[in-house]
N, C-alpha and C positions, 0 to 999 in steps of 0.2 A: 504494500500500500504506500503510495507516495505521501510525503508529509504535506500538510497544508502550507501553501506558499505564504511566506511572511516577508515584510519589508523591513530590512535592517538599516537604520539611518546611517550607520557608519560604513556600510557596504554599498548602499545605493543600488546601482544597476547590477551589482554582483550579489545581491541578496539570494538569488537562486543557487549560488555557489555554496553558501552555508547549508541550505536545505539538501543539496546534492550530497555533501559530505556527511551530514547527519544521517541521511538515509543509508549511506554506505556503511556507516559504523554501527547502525542501530542493532543489527543482529550479530555483531562480532562478539563471540563469547570471551570472557576473561580467561587468563591462564588458570591452571589447576593449583598453582602455588603462588599466591600473591606476593608473599614475602620474598621468595626467591626471585620472582620476576622483577620486583622493585629493586632489590639489591643489585640485580644485573643492570637495570636501567641507570641506577645511580652509582655504579662502579664501586661497590663496597669491597674493601680489601681487608685482609687480616692484620697487616702491618701498620696500622694507623696510630703512630705514637709521636709525641713531640720530640724534637731533637734539640740538644744543647740548651736545656732549661736553665734560666738564670733568675735569681732574685735581684731586681734592679734597685729597689728601695722599699722601706717599710714605714709604717706610721700608726699612730693610735688617735682615734677621733670619735667622739660621741659614743664611747663605750665599745667601739669595734676596733679590732686589730686588722690592719690592711697590709697587703704585700702587692707590689707591682712586679709582675713576672713577665718574662719574654721567652720565646722559643721559636724555632724554625719548623715550618711544615714541609720544607724541602725546596721552596722557591719563593722569590719575592722578598719584601721587607719582613723583618721579624715581627711576629705577632706579639702585641702587648695586651696584657690581661691584668685585672685587679681581682684579688682574692680577699674576701671579707669574712670575719668570724667574730663572735663575742670575745672581748678581752677576758683572759683567765679561764676560758672554757676548759673543763676537765673531761678527758676521754674523747674518743672519736665521736663525731657529730654526723647526722645526715647532711647531705649536700644537695645543692641545686645549681644548675647552670641557668643564669639569668641571660636571656637572649635579647639583644637590642634589635630594634626594628629597622626597616628601610627608611620610612618617613620622608622620602625625598631629600634626606640629609645624609650625605656620605662623608662630609668633612669630619664628623664625629661618629664614634661608635659606642664604646662602653660608657662614655660620659653621659649618654642620654638617659641611662637608667641607674647609674651608680655615682655616688660621691667618692672621689679619690682624695689624694693629698693636696690637690690644687683648687683654687677658687672655681666655682661653676661658671662657665661662659654664659653671658646674657642670652644668647640664642638658645642654649640648652634649657635655661630657666623658662623661656617662653614655650618651648616645645613640651616640656614637662607639664606646664600649666594647661596646655591643650589636651594632652593625652593621658596624663597620670595624676591629675588633680594636684599637681605641683610636687609630687613626691619622687625621690630616688628610690624606686621600689626594691632594688637589690639590697640596699642598706637596711630597709625595714624588714626584709626577709631574713637577713643575717642576724638582726637583733632578736629574732624569735628563736634563735638557737641553732642556726644552720651555718654551714660553710657555704658561701655563695661565690661562684666564679663567674666573672663577666669578661668576655674576650672581644677584641675587635675581630671581625671576620672579613674574609676576602672582599676588598673594595671599599671598606669603611675604616675611618680612623687611621691607626698605624699601618693598616693594610690597604690604604687607598692608593690609587694611581695618581702620581703627581700631575697637576694641571699642565705644567710645562712639557710633559711627555705625551699629552694627548694630541691628536692630529690638529693642525691649525684650524680646520673648519670648525671643530668643536670649541676651540678657544675663542673663535670669532662669535659663535653662537652664544657662548657664555657672556661675552663682552657686550652683546646687544640685547640680552634678555630684558623684556619689558616687565616681567613679573617674576617673582621668586618661585621656585618649585614648591609644591605642597609640603608643609612641614617647616619651611623656613620662616624666620621671624622678621617682622618689620623692624627696620633699623639695624639689621645685622651688618657686621663689618663687610666691606666690599669683597674681600678675599673669600669669605664664607659663602656669600651669595653667588659669586661667579663660579666658585668650585661646584656647588650643588647644581647650578644650571648646566654646566658642562657634563657633570657626572650623570645627569638624567639621560642625556643623549649617548654618553659613552657606554652605558650598560648594553645598548643594542650592539655596539661594536664588540664588546667583550663576549656576548653570546655568539656572535659570528665566529670569533676565534675559538670559542668552546666547540662549536660544530666542526671546525677544521681540525681541532686537536682531539676529536672523538669523545667529547664530554659535554656537560651542560653546566650552567651556573648553579643549578640546584645541586648537582653532584659535587662541585667544588666546595660550595658552602657547607653541605652536610658532612663532607669529609673533615673539614676544619673543626666542626662542632664535635664530631666523634673523637678527634684528636684531643680536644679540650676535656671531653668525658674521660678519655684514657688518663689524662694528667690527674684529674680528680681522683680516679680510682687508685692511683699510685701513692696518694698521700696517707700517711699513718694517722692523721687526725680526721679522717673521713671513714664512715661506715660503708657497707656495700649497698646502701640504699641511696640512690642518686636520682633526682628528678630534674625536670626542666620546665621553664615557663617563659613565654614571650608574647608580646602584642604585635599584631600586624605582620611585618616582615619577620619579627621575632616569633610570632605564632606559626608562620610558615616554616621557620627553622625548627621549631618544636615538633611540628608534624613530620618533617623530614627526618629528624633525629629519632622520633618514636618509631618510624617505619624502618630504620636501618640499623639501630643499635640494640641488640638483644640484651645488653646488660643494663639498660635504663629501667628504673623501677616504675616511673610514672611521668606523665606529660600533661601540661596545661597549655592548650592552644587558645589564644585570645584574639578575637576580631580577625580571623583568617580562615573562614570556613564557608564554603558554598559548593554546590554542584557547578561544574563548568558550564553546562548548558544555559543556566540562568544568567551567566555573565554576558552572554552575547548581546550586543547592542546597548549594553549598560556600563560595563566596568572593565572591559578588556584593556582599554587605554590606561587605566589607573594602576595596573599591576606590574610587579617586577617579574623578570624572567625566572626568578627562583620558584615562583608559584606555577610555572608552566613548563615542567621538564619534558623535553622532546621525547616522544615515544610512549608516554604514559597512556594517552587516549588510544593510540593505535594498538596498544597491547590489550585494550579492553577495560581500562581502569579510569575512574574519576578521582578527583581530589579526596573526597571522603573515603574512598577505598584505600588510598595510600595511608591516610591518617589512622584508619582502623585495622590495617592489615595484620597487626600483631596482637589483636584481641586473643586472650582476655587481659592483656596488660592494661592497668588502670589508665584511663584517658578522661580528661575533663575539658570540654569545649565551652567557651563563653562566647555568646552571640550578642550583638547589639542590634536592637530592632530597627533603629533608624540609621544604620551604618550606610553612608553614601557609597562605600566601596563594594557592598554586597547586597543585592536585593533580598528582602525578607523571604521571598519564595524560595530563593536558592539556599538560604540558611536553613529553612524548615525542611527542604528536601534532603539536605546533607544530614541534618539531625536524624531524620527517619532512616536514612541509609546506614548511618553508623550504628544506630540503635538496633537495626535488624542484624547487622553483622555481629554485634556482641551477643544478641539473643541466639544466633546460630552457633556461636562459640560456647553457649551455656553460661554466659557471664553478664547478664543484664545489668547487675549492680556495679560492674567494673567500669561502666561508662556513665558519665554524668554530662548532660547538656543543659545549660541554663541560658535563658533569654533575658536581657536587661534593656530597660528603656534608655533611649538616648543614642547619640552618634558614636562614631569610631573612637574607642577609648578603653582604658584599663584603670577605672577610677578606684577610689578607696574602698567602696563597697565590694567591687569585683575582686580587688586585691585581697580583702579579708576572706572572701569565699575561697579564692585560690590558695591562699596560705594555709587556711584550715584544712582544706582537702589534701594538700601536700603533706601536712603534718600527720594526718591520719594514716597516710600510706608510706611515709618514710620513717616513722618512729614505730618500731615493732620488731617482730621476728624477721630474720633474714629471709630472702626469697629461697 
């Protein structure tokens, strides 16, 4: 049966191309082993360890002991990370990877969700006000009795591509941008604004290079997060109960990590869940390539299939009803799809999906729910 013809504003006279492809994929069955298929798509390897780990500096602030760490993932600039834990904590603690988002802001990474030893940049303060109700949520999570690790990931912060090394056409686009990318702050320093404008376009170039190099941005990013997870596992002050949490691009990273790291105990995905079909003509332009790993749909999978592929592992997805990046219908469809997969795995209670009023955010009420849910799953008997 042909699909009912639709007009897609963003495709115009090519609207029938979308319908043609949807019909072609409609009856394609998914593989028999989703985890294995997704591991293959995201190029999961066994030797994902940080190299040459160094402690660059340490500090004590607001009841937390902090360390700035660095390591190599095998290429590019060294990864910089902040580790936070309560001062004087006795015995191994549960641990959480705090995952920064995309936010249209690649100039900063870990700073967006964590306070380190330096003053908070004004642009970060503004971003936190929009997305996190003003809070550095990684510090709040550490204060509850966790070891929290926040890393810069490929393309952000210490791992960003220098503006001077981007192609001249991108530098020109950055210099003539009329508006700042979403997530940037009014009154931000010129360097910050120009960099984020260029980085918005540069991500498309990076994905082209990923294709030529036989990978995807999703695979590169999820590998770096698995390396961070391996580092946490190696620490004597950490139990074997490790979770992760992130908003938006951080939620994307949480879903990718949950799908590819069998040693993760629990994951919280915030503001980054929908079926792909509902994004058509609404939100495709808004999203990072991390969210669109090549080959996933062709293999018969949707984004909620990826997020839920390791059921019955505990998974908490937080949805915002008025999120401009995800239609509510897509969120609801994803919720039902994930719930069905957990029911099939005989673990209905291992999945929690909650809908919150308001726009794209991880506010204090959502943080409280996420932190409590993680506490219940990370404090207890080993897996």
